[in-house]
C-alpha positions as CSV (number, residue, x, y, z in Angstrom):
1,Q,103.4,118.8,111.0
2,V,101.1,116.4,111.9
3,Q,98.3,115.2,110.0
4,L,95.2,113.5,111.5
5,V,92.9,111.1,109.3
6,E,89.7,110.0,111.0
7,S,87.4,107.3,109.8
8,G,84.4,105.2,111.4
9,G,81.7,107.6,111.7
10,G,78.4,107.2,110.1
11,L,74.7,106.5,111.0
12,V,73.5,104.1,113.8
13,H,70.6,103.3,115.6
14,A,70.2,104.0,119.2
15,G,71.6,101.3,121.3
16,G,74.3,100.5,118.4
17,S,78.1,100.8,118.1
18,L,80.9,102.4,116.4
19,R,84.4,102.5,116.1
20,L,86.0,105.7,115.5
21,S,89.9,105.7,114.1
22,C,92.2,108.4,114.0
23,A,95.8,107.9,112.1
24,A,98.3,110.4,112.9
25,S,101.4,110.8,110.2
26,G,104.1,113.3,109.2
27,N,107.4,114.2,111.1
28,I,106.4,112.7,114.2
29,F,108.9,112.7,117.2
30,N,106.7,111.7,119.9
31,I,102.9,111.7,120.6
32,Y,101.9,113.0,124.4
33,I,98.0,112.9,124.3
34,M,95.5,111.6,122.0
35,A,92.1,112.8,122.6
36,W,88.6,112.9,121.0
37,Y,86.2,115.9,121.0
38,R,82.8,116.4,119.7
39,Q,80.5,119.4,118.5
40,A,76.8,119.2,118.3
41,P,74.9,121.4,116.5
42,G,74.6,124.9,118.5
43,K,77.1,123.7,121.1
44,Q,80.5,124.3,121.7
45,R,83.4,121.6,121.0
46,G,84.3,119.4,124.0
47,L,86.4,116.8,125.0
48,V,84.8,113.4,125.1
49,A,87.9,111.1,126.3
50,K,91.8,111.3,126.2
51,I,94.7,109.0,126.4
52,T,98.4,109.6,127.4
53,S,101.6,108.1,125.8
54,D,101.6,105.6,128.6
55,G,97.7,104.6,128.6
56,N,96.4,106.5,131.2
57,T,92.8,107.3,130.0
58,D,90.1,110.0,131.2
59,Y,86.3,110.3,130.1
60,I,83.5,112.7,130.5
61,D,80.8,111.3,133.1
62,S,78.2,111.0,130.3
63,V,80.2,108.4,128.0
64,K,81.8,106.7,131.2
65,G,81.1,102.8,130.8
66,R,79.9,103.1,127.5
67,F,83.2,104.3,125.4
68,T,86.7,103.1,125.5
69,I,89.5,105.2,124.3
70,S,92.7,103.3,123.2
71,R,96.0,103.8,121.1
72,D,98.3,101.8,118.9
73,N,101.9,103.7,119.8
74,A,103.5,101.7,116.9
75,K,100.9,103.0,114.6
76,N,100.1,106.3,116.0
77,T,96.8,105.8,115.9
78,V,93.7,106.6,118.4
79,Y,90.4,104.5,118.6
80,L,87.3,105.3,120.3
81,Q,85.0,102.3,120.6
82,M,81.4,103.8,121.3
83,N,78.7,101.4,122.5
84,S,75.2,101.9,123.5
85,L,74.7,105.0,121.6
86,N,72.3,107.4,122.1
87,T,70.8,110.5,120.2
88,E,72.7,112.9,122.5
89,D,76.0,111.4,121.2
90,T,75.2,112.8,117.5
91,A,77.9,115.2,117.0
92,V,80.9,115.7,114.7
93,Y,83.8,114.0,116.5
94,Y,87.4,115.3,116.2
95,C,90.5,113.8,116.7
96,Y,93.0,115.8,118.5
97,T,96.9,115.1,119.3
98,F,99.5,117.1,121.4
99,A,102.6,116.0,119.7
100,H,106.2,116.9,119.1
101,S,106.9,117.4,115.5
102,I,108.6,120.0,113.3
103,P,109.0,122.9,113.9
104,G,108.2,122.0,118.0
105,I,105.4,120.8,120.2
106,S,101.9,122.0,119.3
107,A,98.3,120.7,119.0
108,Y,96.8,119.2,116.1
109,W,93.0,118.8,114.7
110,G,91.6,116.2,112.2
111,Q,89.1,117.3,110.0
112,G,86.3,115.7,111.9
113,T,83.7,112.6,110.9
114,Q,80.0,112.9,111.6
115,V,78.3,110.4,114.2
116,T,74.4,110.4,113.6
117,V,72.5,108.2,116.4
118,S,68.8,108.1,115.3
119,S,66.2,107.0,117.6
């Protein structure tokens, strides 16, 4: 099993920045993908950004140039630096990982952290 603990959410004014962190722990053999998803009120959860074990990244169009995903493989931690935030970024942000643990390869989710951007 893998446990994901997120931190860094909060309230920020439009144009501001936040940095989310997510640390994975447990019986981890390998982490293949780490990612951030978000879910706004009344909307489905959707991918924001993802990063592979060798550092390849992918972003949704609405955050390109504003958000940066990175990871520290030694610490099993993924980060999301969010700049130039706007009110449409308000959502609960969830950490996701696809990892090899006990009993096998599976997907895991964090508990979510609230990001609120005020106008």
